[in-house]
C-alpha positions as CSV (number, residue, x, y, z in Angstrom):
1,X,2.4,23.1,8.4
2,X,0.9,20.3,10.5
3,X,0.1,22.8,13.3
4,X,-2.5,24.4,11.0
5,X,-4.2,21.1,10.1
6,X,-7.3,19.6,11.7
7,X,-6.3,17.2,14.6
8,X,-7.3,14.1,12.7
9,X,-5.2,15.0,9.6
10,X,-2.3,16.1,11.7
11,X,-2.4,12.7,13.4
12,X,-2.4,10.9,10.1
13,X,0.6,12.6,8.6
14,X,3.0,11.9,11.4
15,X,4.4,8.4,12.0
16,X,2.6,6.7,14.9
17,X,4.5,5.9,18.0
18,X,6.2,2.6,18.8
19,X,8.4,1.5,21.7
20,X,11.2,0.0,19.7
21,X,12.3,0.4,16.1
22,X,12.8,-2.9,14.4
23,X,16.0,-3.0,12.3
24,X,15.8,-4.0,8.6
25,X,18.4,-6.7,7.9
26,X,18.9,-6.9,4.2
27,X,19.2,-10.5,3.0
28,X,18.4,-12.7,0.1
29,X,14.8,-13.1,1.1
30,X,13.7,-9.5,0.7
31,X,16.3,-8.3,-1.7
32,X,20.0,-7.9,-2.1
33,X,22.6,-6.3,0.2
34,X,21.5,-2.8,-0.8
35,X,17.9,-3.4,-1.9
36,X,14.7,-4.7,-0.4
37,X,11.3,-5.8,-1.9
38,X,7.9,-4.7,-0.6
39,X,4.9,-6.5,-2.0
40,X,1.5,-5.1,-1.2
41,X,-2.1,-5.1,-2.5
42,X,-4.6,-2.2,-1.9
43,X,-7.2,-2.3,-4.6
44,X,-6.7,-1.3,-8.2
45,X,-2.9,-1.7,-8.8
46,X,-2.8,1.3,-11.2
47,X,-3.4,3.7,-8.4
48,X,-1.2,1.9,-5.8
49,X,1.8,1.9,-8.2
50,X,1.2,5.6,-9.1
51,X,1.1,6.8,-5.5
52,X,4.3,5.0,-4.5
53,X,6.1,6.3,-7.6
54,X,4.9,9.8,-7.0
55,X,5.8,10.0,-3.3
56,X,8.9,7.8,-3.1
57,X,10.8,8.5,-6.3
58,X,14.0,10.2,-5.3
59,X,13.4,9.0,-1.7
60,X,14.4,5.4,-1.9
61,X,12.1,3.9,-4.5
62,X,14.2,2.1,-7.2
63,X,11.4,0.5,-9.2
64,X,7.7,-0.6,-8.9
65,X,5.9,-3.2,-10.9
66,X,2.2,-4.2,-11.0
67,X,1.3,-7.8,-11.1
68,X,-0.6,-10.7,-9.6
69,X,0.2,-12.8,-6.5
70,X,-1.5,-14.9,-3.9
71,X,-3.3,-17.3,-6.3
72,X,-3.1,-20.8,-7.6
73,X,-3.1,-20.4,-11.4
74,X,0.3,-20.2,-13.2
75,X,0.9,-17.1,-15.4
76,X,-2.6,-15.6,-15.0
77,X,-3.9,-12.9,-17.3
78,X,-5.6,-9.7,-16.2
79,X,-8.9,-11.0,-17.7
80,X,-8.7,-14.2,-15.7
81,X,-7.7,-12.5,-12.4
82,X,-10.6,-10.1,-12.9
83,X,-13.0,-13.0,-12.7
84,X,-12.1,-13.3,-9.0
85,X,-11.7,-17.0,-9.0
86,X,-7.9,-17.6,-9.1
87,X,-7.1,-16.3,-5.7
88,X,-4.7,-13.7,-7.0
89,X,-4.6,-10.1,-5.8
90,X,-3.8,-7.1,-8.0
91,X,-0.5,-6.2,-6.3
92,X,2.5,-4.0,-6.5
93,X,6.1,-5.1,-6.0
94,X,8.4,-2.3,-4.9
95,X,12.1,-2.4,-5.1
96,X,13.6,0.1,-2.6
97,X,16.8,1.2,-0.9
98,X,16.5,0.6,2.8
99,X,19.2,3.2,3.5
100,X,16.8,5.9,2.2
101,X,13.3,4.6,3.1
102,X,12.4,1.8,5.5
103,X,10.0,-1.1,5.0
104,X,8.0,0.3,8.0
105,X,7.6,3.7,6.2
106,X,6.3,2.0,3.1
107,X,3.8,0.1,5.2
108,X,2.7,3.2,7.1
109,X,2.1,4.8,3.7
110,X,0.1,1.7,2.6
111,X,-2.3,2.2,5.5
112,X,-2.7,5.9,4.8
113,X,-3.6,5.4,1.1
114,X,-6.4,2.9,1.1
115,X,-9.2,1.6,3.3
116,X,-8.0,-1.6,5.0
117,X,-11.4,-2.2,6.7
118,X,-13.3,-3.2,3.6
119,X,-13.1,-6.9,2.8
120,X,-12.4,-7.8,-0.8
121,X,-13.2,-4.3,-2.1
122,X,-11.9,-0.8,-2.5
123,X,-14.3,2.0,-3.6
124,X,-16.5,0.6,-6.4
125,X,-14.1,-2.3,-7.1
126,X,-15.4,-5.6,-5.7
127,X,-13.8,-9.0,-5.6
128,X,-10.9,-10.9,-3.8
129,X,-8.5,-9.5,-6.4
130,X,-9.0,-6.1,-4.8
131,X,-8.3,-7.2,-1.2
132,X,-6.0,-5.4,1.2
133,X,-2.8,-7.5,1.7
134,X,0.8,-7.5,2.7
135,X,3.0,-10.3,1.3
136,X,6.2,-10.5,3.3
137,X,9.5,-11.9,2.0
138,X,11.2,-13.0,5.2
139,X,10.7,-13.2,9.0
140,X,11.9,-9.7,9.6
141,X,9.3,-8.3,7.2
142,X,6.6,-10.4,8.8
143,X,7.4,-9.0,12.2
144,X,7.4,-5.4,10.8
145,X,4.1,-6.0,9.0
146,X,2.4,-7.3,12.0
147,X,3.7,-4.6,14.2
148,X,2.7,-1.8,11.8
149,X,-0.7,-3.4,11.3
150,X,-1.4,-3.6,15.0
151,X,-0.5,0.0,15.6
152,X,-2.4,1.3,12.6
153,X,-5.4,-0.8,13.7
154,X,-5.3,0.7,17.2
155,X,-4.3,4.3,16.4
156,X,-5.8,5.0,12.9
157,X,-8.4,2.5,11.9
158,X,-10.1,1.8,15.3
159,X,-9.9,-2.0,15.2
160,X,-11.4,-2.4,11.8
161,X,-8.4,-3.6,9.7
162,X,-9.0,-6.8,7.7
163,X,-5.7,-6.7,5.8
164,X,-4.3,-10.2,4.9
165,X,-0.7,-10.8,6.0
166,X,0.8,-13.7,4.1
167,X,4.2,-15.0,2.9
168,X,5.1,-13.8,-0.6
169,X,4.5,-16.5,-3.2
170,X,4.9,-16.7,-6.9
171,X,4.9,-13.2,-8.5
172,X,3.5,-12.7,-12.0
173,X,4.1,-9.3,-13.6
174,X,1.0,-7.9,-15.2
175,X,0.8,-7.2,-19.0
176,X,3.0,-4.3,-20.1
177,X,0.1,-2.0,-20.8
178,X,-0.7,-2.0,-17.1
179,X,2.8,-0.8,-16.0
180,X,2.8,2.9,-15.1
181,X,-0.7,3.0,-16.5
182,X,-1.9,6.3,-14.9
183,X,1.4,8.0,-15.8
184,X,0.9,7.1,-19.5
185,X,-2.9,7.6,-19.7
186,X,-4.2,11.2,-19.8
187,X,-7.3,11.6,-17.7
188,X,-7.1,8.2,-16.0
189,X,-5.9,9.7,-12.7
190,X,-9.5,9.9,-11.6
191,X,-9.1,6.2,-10.7
192,X,-7.1,7.4,-7.7
193,X,-10.3,8.9,-6.2
194,X,-12.5,5.9,-6.9
195,X,-10.4,2.7,-6.7
196,X,-7.3,3.0,-4.7
197,X,-8.0,5.7,-2.1
198,X,-9.9,5.4,1.2
199,X,-13.6,5.6,0.7
200,X,-14.1,7.1,4.1
201,X,-11.9,8.8,6.8
202,X,-10.4,6.4,9.3
203,X,-12.3,7.7,12.3
204,X,-15.9,7.7,13.4
205,X,-15.4,11.2,14.8
206,X,-15.0,12.8,11.4
207,X,-14.2,16.4,11.3
208,X,-15.9,18.4,8.6
209,X,-13.6,19.1,5.6
210,X,-11.0,16.5,6.5
211,X,-10.9,14.3,3.4
212,X,-7.9,12.0,3.8
213,X,-8.4,10.5,0.4
214,X,-7.5,13.8,-1.2
215,X,-3.9,13.2,-2.3
216,X,-3.1,16.9,-2.5
217,X,-3.9,17.3,1.2
218,X,-2.7,14.2,3.0
219,X,-0.3,12.2,0.9
220,X,2.0,15.1,-0.1
221,X,2.6,15.9,3.6
222,X,4.0,12.4,4.5
223,X,7.0,13.0,6.8
224,X,9.8,10.6,5.9
225,X,11.8,10.6,9.1
């Protein structure tokens, strides 16, 4: 199928090249012996959670929760975080089986499903709570995160990435009504096009008709190899 796609889109749906694959050593920092945790922020957490559930359920995703991390206030509420003054990001914590999907693949997907070049914003959403961020759980994840980010910056986003890479701190799960919100709320999936999808293609040489924010075109073609 990729042979019939525009060159830009074909490039986006294949994993970018790298000289040496870093192994994922499962330990207590990132999860248990058979599970790992991946914590990321990419705008409105409704859309981020929905996309990961849609594309990784049955392919290694065990669970995904939306919540808040990266801030100073204990047990923050959605209303307080939306004020943009607590330092928290709207985030998603993914529990996954590294024998089925790797941390690197989850991060490649992260860089394909939002615009990491916009500081403290995604689409119409503005504020530090909507920032692009990777919160690593151990030294191995930090190395993976920095490597994937460097390669995405060079090959996909042309040097414009502003994604924060920080150690994972205290996690606060969001209120229950936020969990699986788009799945439970008819008509709310329009948020995917406005809050948690790239607001522009990741190349200055845009080819007409290549809209990488369209989940039916790009995200469904992700090659998990």
